C-alpha positions in Angstrom: -101.6 16.5 -85.6 -103.2 16.2 -82.3 -105.3 13.2 -83.3 -102.4 11.5 -84.4 -100.5 11.9 -81.2 -103.5 10.8 -79.3 -103.7 7.9 -81.3 -100.0 7.0 -80.7 -100.3 7.5 -76.9 -103.5 5.2 -76.6 -101.6 2.7 -78.5 -98.6 2.9 -76.4 -101.1 2.6 -72.9 -102.7 -0.5 -74.5 -99.4 -2.1 -75.3 -97.7 -1.2 -71.9 -100.8 -2.8 -70.1 -101.0 -6.0 -72.4 -97.1 -6.5 -71.7 -97.8 -6.1 -67.8 -100.6 -8.4 -67.8 -98.5 -10.9 -70.0 -95.6 -10.6 -67.9 -97.7 -11.3 -64.6 -99.4 -14.4 -66.2 -96.0 -16.0 -67.2 -94.4 -15.1 -63.8 -97.6 -17.1 -62.2 -97.3 -20.1 -64.1 -93.7 -20.2 -64.1 -94.3 -20.1 -60.0 -96.6 -23.0 -60.2 -94.9 -24.9 -62.4 -91.9 -24.6 -59.7 -94.2 -25.8 -56.5 -95.3 -28.6 -59.0 -92.0 -29.9 -59.5 -90.8 -29.5 -56.0 -93.8 -31.4 -54.8 -93.2 -34.2 -57.6 -89.2 -34.2 -56.2 -90.4 -34.2 -52.7 -92.5 -37.4 -53.3 -89.8 -39.4 -55.2 -86.9 -38.5 -53.1 -85.5 -40.8 -50.7 -85.6 -40.1 -47.1 -82.5 -38.6 -45.5 -79.8 -40.9 -43.6 -79.9 -40.9 -39.9 -77.3 -38.3 -38.7 -74.6 -39.8 -37.1 -74.2 -40.1 -33.4 -71.4 -37.7 -32.3 -69.0 -39.4 -30.0 -68.1 -37.6 -26.8 -65.2 -35.5 -26.7 -62.2 -36.6 -24.6 -61.6 -34.4 -21.2 -58.9 -32.0 -22.3 -55.6 -32.1 -20.3 -54.5 -29.5 -18.1 -51.5 -28.7 -20.6 -54.3 -28.4 -23.7 -56.5 -25.9 -21.4 -53.0 -23.9 -20.4 -52.0 -23.7 -24.2 -55.8 -22.6 -25.4 -55.6 -20.0 -22.6 -52.4 -18.7 -23.6 -53.7 -18.5 -27.1 -56.8 -16.6 -25.4 -54.6 -14.4 -23.9 -52.6 -13.3 -26.9 -55.7 -12.7 -29.0 -57.0 -10.2 -26.0 -53.7 -8.6 -26.0 -53.9 -7.8 -29.9 -57.4 -6.4 -29.5 -59.2 -9.2 -31.3 -61.4 -10.3 -28.4 -63.5 -7.9 -25.8 -62.8 -8.5 -21.9 -66.6 -10.0 -22.0 -65.7 -12.5 -24.8 -62.5 -13.3 -23.4 -64.1 -14.2 -19.9 -66.6 -16.1 -21.7 -64.3 -18.1 -23.6 -61.9 -18.5 -20.6 -64.8 -20.1 -18.5 -65.6 -22.4 -21.4 -62.0 -23.9 -21.5 -61.9 -24.2 -17.8 -65.3 -25.6 -17.7 -64.5 -28.2 -20.3 
């Protein structure tokens, strides 16, 4: 009985090792094929179009700034903004 158990255990170890090696080879081949495919696609891909030039933003009117500051104050009162965030956003609005 011990000889049969030893034979089964040896077969299981050999089978497990063969499966692990086979899986590793398959993953390595798939990685190489993916790299080759990416290189081929990059070689045939047209160059990206140039980025559009953003137009300068119009200066915000005083009424717009006041409305933004009121919204900002409401967010602070609701607890959504901390004091530091409120001050940072306020300065951004006033300096725009």
